[in-house]
C-alpha positions in Angstrom: -116.1 -108.5 -92.5 -113.6 -105.7 -92.0 -113.8 -103.4 -89.0 -114.6 -100.4 -91.3 -117.4 -102.3 -93.0 -118.8 -103.4 -89.7 -118.6 -99.9 -88.3 -120.4 -98.5 -91.4 -123.1 -101.2 -91.1 -123.7 -100.6 -87.4 -123.8 -96.8 -88.0 -126.4 -97.3 -90.7 -128.5 -99.7 -88.6 -128.4 -97.3 -85.7 -129.4 -94.4 -87.9 -132.5 -96.4 -89.1 -133.4 -97.3 -85.5 -133.1 -93.7 -84.4 -135.2 -92.6 -87.4 -138.0 -95.0 -86.3 -137.9 -93.9 -82.7 -137.9 -90.2 -83.8 -140.9 -90.8 -86.0 -143.0 -92.0 -83.1 -141.6 -89.4 -80.7 -142.7 -86.7 -83.2 -146.1 -88.4 -83.6 -146.7 -88.4 -79.8 -145.6 -84.8 -79.6 -148.0 -83.8 -82.3 -145.0 -82.7 -84.5 -146.7 -83.9 -87.7 -144.2 -82.2 -90.0 -141.5 -84.0 -88.1 -143.3 -87.3 -88.8 -143.7 -86.5 -92.5 -140.0 -85.6 -92.8 -139.1 -89.2 -91.8 -140.7 -90.5 -95.0 -139.3 -90.8 -98.5 -141.3 -89.2 -101.4 -142.6 -92.5 -102.6 -143.0 -94.1 -99.2 -146.0 -96.2 -98.0 -147.3 -96.1 -94.5 -150.0 -98.7 -93.8 -151.7 -96.9 -90.9 -155.1 -97.7 -89.3 -156.4 -99.5 -92.5 -155.3 -96.7 -94.8 -152.4 -96.4 -97.3 -150.6 -93.2 -96.9 -148.2 -92.5 -99.8 -145.5 -89.9 -99.4 -145.0 -87.1 -96.8 -148.0 -85.0 -98.0 -150.6 -87.8 -97.4 -148.9 -88.6 -94.0 -149.2 -84.9 -93.0 -152.8 -84.7 -94.2 -153.9 -87.8 -92.2 -152.2 -86.7 -89.0 -153.6 -83.2 -89.1 -157.0 -84.8 -89.1 -156.3 -86.5 -85.7 -158.3 -85.4 -82.6 -156.9 -82.3 -81.0 -157.4 -83.9 -77.5 -155.8 -87.3 -78.1 -152.8 -88.1 -75.9 -150.8 -91.1 -77.1 -147.5 -92.8 -76.3 -146.0 -95.4 -78.7 -143.4 -97.5 -76.9 -141.0 -99.4 -79.2 -139.0 -102.3 -77.9 -137.0 -105.3 -79.3 -136.0 -103.2 -82.3 -134.0 -105.2 -84.8 -132.6 -103.4 -87.9 -130.9 -105.5 -90.6 -129.1 -104.1 -93.6 -130.2 -105.6 -96.9 -127.4 -103.7 -98.7 -125.4 -100.6 -98.2 -128.4 -98.3 -99.0 -131.4 -100.3 -97.7 -132.5 -101.7 -94.4 -135.4 -103.5 -92.8 -136.7 -103.4 -89.2 -139.0 -105.2 -86.9 -140.0 -104.0 -83.5 -142.8 -104.5 -80.9 -145.0 -101.4 -80.3 -147.1 -100.9 -77.2 -149.6 -98.1 -77.4 -151.2 -96.2 -74.5 -153.9 -93.8 -75.6 -156.4 -91.4 -74.0 -158.9 -89.2 -75.6 -161.5 -87.8 -73.3 -162.6 -85.0 -75.6 -160.7 -82.5 -73.5 -157.1 -81.5 -73.4 -155.2 -84.0 -71.1 -154.5 -83.2 -67.5 -151.3 -84.8 -66.3 -150.9 -87.4 -65.1 -153.5 -89.1 -67.3 -155.2 -92.0 -65.7 -153.8 -95.2 -67.1 -155.9 -98.3 -67.7 -153.2 -100.5 -69.4 -152.1 -100.6 -73.0 -154.6 -100.2 -75.7 -152.7 -102.5 -78.0 -149.5 -104.3 -78.8 -148.3 -104.6 -82.4 -145.5 -105.8 -84.5 -144.1 -102.8 -86.5 -142.1 -103.5 -89.6 -140.2 -100.9 -91.6 -138.1 -100.5 -94.7 -135.5 -97.7 -95.1 -133.5 -96.2 -97.9 -130.3 -94.1 -97.7 -131.0 -90.5 -98.8 -127.5 -88.8 -99.0 -126.2 -88.7 -95.5 -129.6 -89.4 -94.0 -132.1 -92.3 -94.1 -135.8 -92.2 -94.9 -138.7 -94.6 -94.2 -139.9 -96.2 -97.5 -142.5 -98.6 -95.9 -144.0 -98.8 -92.5 -146.7 -101.2 -91.3 -148.1 -102.5 -88.0 -149.8 -105.8 -87.3 -151.9 -105.7 -84.1 -151.3 -108.8 -82.0 -153.0 -107.8 -78.8 -155.8 -105.3 -78.0 -157.4 -104.2 -74.8 -160.3 -106.5 -73.8 -162.8 -103.7 -74.2 -161.9 -103.0 -77.8 -162.1 -106.7 -79.0 -165.3 -107.3 -81.0 
């Protein structure tokens, strides 16, 4: 692989990684339009047992979230692989800390450990000079003991 092709591949992989991180930063900051902007028009987000197709459904679902929820999604071990010059796939671990007391959070919020750990998989497509998520899914691998039935 030439230096220029390796540089282009690394730049594309980094762009996809940054897009994934931005998506969850926007989600935690309640910037739901920012989240929706990360998705392609025909994207699929498998979220909490529902299929959200396209930015409009993503935005609608997120606007229905509790107004008092406080969440942090921590991504780690992010691995992005280019499938071709215009498509990529990712896998990452996601640890979620969540609090919803029914009242706006007072900081610092009491922490009782992570609510869940999941494997997050994504697919991306080049959109001009940018990238968009075309598919996003999480598989929960660990949950807090109190939420296991």
